[in-house]
C-alpha positions in Angstrom: 2.9 19.0 -18.4 3.2 21.5 -15.5 1.8 20.3 -12.3 0.5 22.7 -9.7 2.0 22.8 -6.2 0.7 19.6 -4.6 -0.1 19.4 -0.9 1.2 16.3 0.9 -1.4 13.6 1.1 -1.5 9.8 1.7 -3.8 9.6 -1.3 -2.5 11.8 -4.1 -4.3 11.3 -7.4 -2.9 13.6 -10.0 -4.9 14.3 -13.1 -3.1 14.8 -16.4 -5.1 17.9 -17.1 -6.7 20.5 -14.9 -9.7 20.2 -17.2 -10.3 16.6 -16.5 -11.7 15.7 -13.0 -10.1 13.1 -10.8 -13.5 11.4 -10.6 -13.2 10.4 -14.3 -10.0 8.5 -13.6 -11.4 7.0 -10.5 -14.3 5.8 -12.5 -11.9 4.2 -15.0 -10.2 2.3 -12.2 -13.5 1.1 -10.7 -14.6 -0.1 -14.1 -11.5 -2.3 -14.3 -12.0 -3.6 -10.8 -9.5 -1.4 -8.9 -10.5 0.4 -5.7 -9.1 3.9 -6.3 -8.9 4.6 -2.5 -8.3 1.3 -0.8 -8.6 1.6 3.0 -5.3 1.1 4.9 -3.0 1.9 2.1 -1.2 4.9 0.7 -1.6 4.8 -3.0 -0.7 7.7 -5.3 -1.9 7.7 -8.9 0.0 9.8 -11.4 -1.8 9.9 -14.8 0.1 10.6 -18.0 -1.2 11.2 -21.5 0.4 8.1 -23.0 2.7 5.2 -22.5 5.7 7.0 -23.8 5.4 9.5 -21.0 5.4 6.8 -18.3 9.2 6.6 -17.8 9.7 10.3 -17.2 7.0 10.4 -14.5 8.2 7.2 -13.0 11.7 8.7 -12.6 10.3 11.9 -11.1 8.2 9.9 -8.6 11.3 7.8 -7.7 13.4 10.9 -7.3 10.9 12.5 -4.9 12.0 10.2 -2.1 8.4 9.6 -1.2 8.2 6.0 -2.4 9.9 2.7 -1.7 8.7 1.5 -5.2 6.9 2.7 -8.3 4.6 0.5 -10.4 4.2 1.6 -14.0 0.9 0.4 -15.5 -0.4 0.8 -19.0 -0.8 -0.8 -22.4 0.8 -0.4 -25.8 -1.4 -2.1 -28.3 -0.1 -3.0 -31.8 -1.6 -1.0 -34.7 -1.0 -1.1 -38.4 2.4 0.7 -38.4 5.8 0.1 -36.8 4.9 2.8 -34.2 4.1 0.0 -31.7 7.7 -1.4 -31.9 9.3 2.0 -31.2 7.0 3.0 -28.3 7.1 -0.5 -26.7 10.9 -0.6 -26.9 11.5 2.9 -25.6 9.0 2.6 -22.7 10.7 -0.6 -21.6 14.1 0.9 -21.8 13.0 4.1 -20.0 11.4 2.3 -17.1 14.5 0.2 -16.6 16.6 3.3 -16.8 14.4 5.1 -14.2 15.0 2.2 -11.8 18.8 2.1 -12.4 19.3 5.8 -12.2 17.3 6.3 -9.0 18.0 3.2 -7.1 14.2 2.9 -6.5 12.5 -0.3 -7.8 10.4 0.7 -10.8 8.2 -2.2 -11.8 7.4 -2.7 -15.5 3.7 -3.2 -15.8 3.1 -2.0 -19.3 1.3 -4.6 -21.3 2.4 -5.0 -24.9 -0.3 -6.8 -26.9 -1.6 -7.2 -30.4 -5.2 -6.5 -29.4 -7.3 -4.7 -26.8 -8.8 -8.1 -25.9 -5.4 -9.5 -25.0 -4.7 -6.5 -22.8 -8.0 -6.9 -21.0 -7.4 -10.6 -20.5 -4.0 -9.9 -18.9 -5.3 -7.0 -16.8 -8.1 -8.9 -15.1 -10.4 -11.0 -17.2 -8.3 -14.1 -17.2 -5.4 -13.1 -14.9 -4.5 -10.3 -12.6 -1.1 -9.1 -13.6 -1.6 -5.9 -11.5 -1.5 -8.1 -8.4 1.8 -9.6 -9.6 3.2 -6.2 -10.2 2.2 -5.1 -6.7 3.9 -8.1 -5.1 7.0 -7.5 -7.2 7.1 -3.9 -6.0 6.7 -5.0 -2.3 9.4 -7.7 -2.7 11.9 -5.4 -4.4 11.2 -2.5 -1.9 11.9 -5.0 1.0 15.1 -6.3 -0.6 16.3 -2.8 -1.3 15.7 -1.8 2.4 17.7 -4.9 3.5 20.6 -3.8 1.3 20.4 -0.3 2.7 20.6 -1.7 6.3 17.0 -1.0 7.3 15.4 -4.3 8.4 12.3 -2.7 9.9 10.0 -3.6 7.0 7.0 -5.7 7.9 5.1 -8.0 5.6 3.9 -5.7 2.9 3.9 -2.5 5.0 6.7 0.1 4.6 6.3 3.0 7.0 4.3 5.9 5.6 5.1 5.5 1.9 3.5 2.4 0.6 2.9 2.0 -3.1 0.7 -1.0 -3.5 -2.8 -1.9 -4.7 -4.0 -3.8 -1.7 -3.4 -3.7 2.1 -1.5 -6.6 3.6 -1.6 -7.6 7.3 0.8 -5.4 9.2 0.4 -7.4 12.4 2.1 -10.5 10.8 5.6 -9.0 11.4 6.9 -11.2 8.6 9.6 -9.9 6.3 9.6 -10.5 2.6 13.1 -11.8 1.8 12.5 -13.3 -1.6 9.9 -14.9 -3.9 10.8 -18.4 -2.7 9.6 -17.5 0.8 6.3 -16.1 -0.5 5.7 -19.2 -2.7 6.7 -21.4 0.3 4.3 -19.7 2.6 1.5 -20.0 0.0 2.1 -23.7 -0.6 2.2 -24.4 3.2 -1.4 -23.2 3.5 -2.7 -25.3 0.6 
């Protein structure tokens, strides 16, 4: 896939084909309960034709130096052949490799299920794994910044290049230092 020159934008939806409008993909996100242009966030969507192509684009996004984290979302659903096993294994390895090779957190959000119903349940009907993936991305981006010596990260806000699915309060000034702190904060408010 060859992408045209893309102008800088805080919201950069990229279509997998010049023949398919962005509005089609935004409608798909809305149908699944995702705001394609949430206010106060910078979310870029990079669409690929299939799950097998996710690791390559995740690596390219990470190498662009535009993101503190990349979240890979998709589903590989078992069929009647061993194709599922090969695709699921390679996508998993490829996403891990993209993170290791670039030093940018690349979060694995590819559902591997036996049925479409299982995928829908994990994606939002019974749980919201997308939220978990976003929190993992924020946490890992914060931890990576701390290791790089930059402690200016606020709670859920990372300068101009946030990759998340929901805005978090910038005024809190809290740093995410690990999952235990997040869980502790949540339990303190119960």
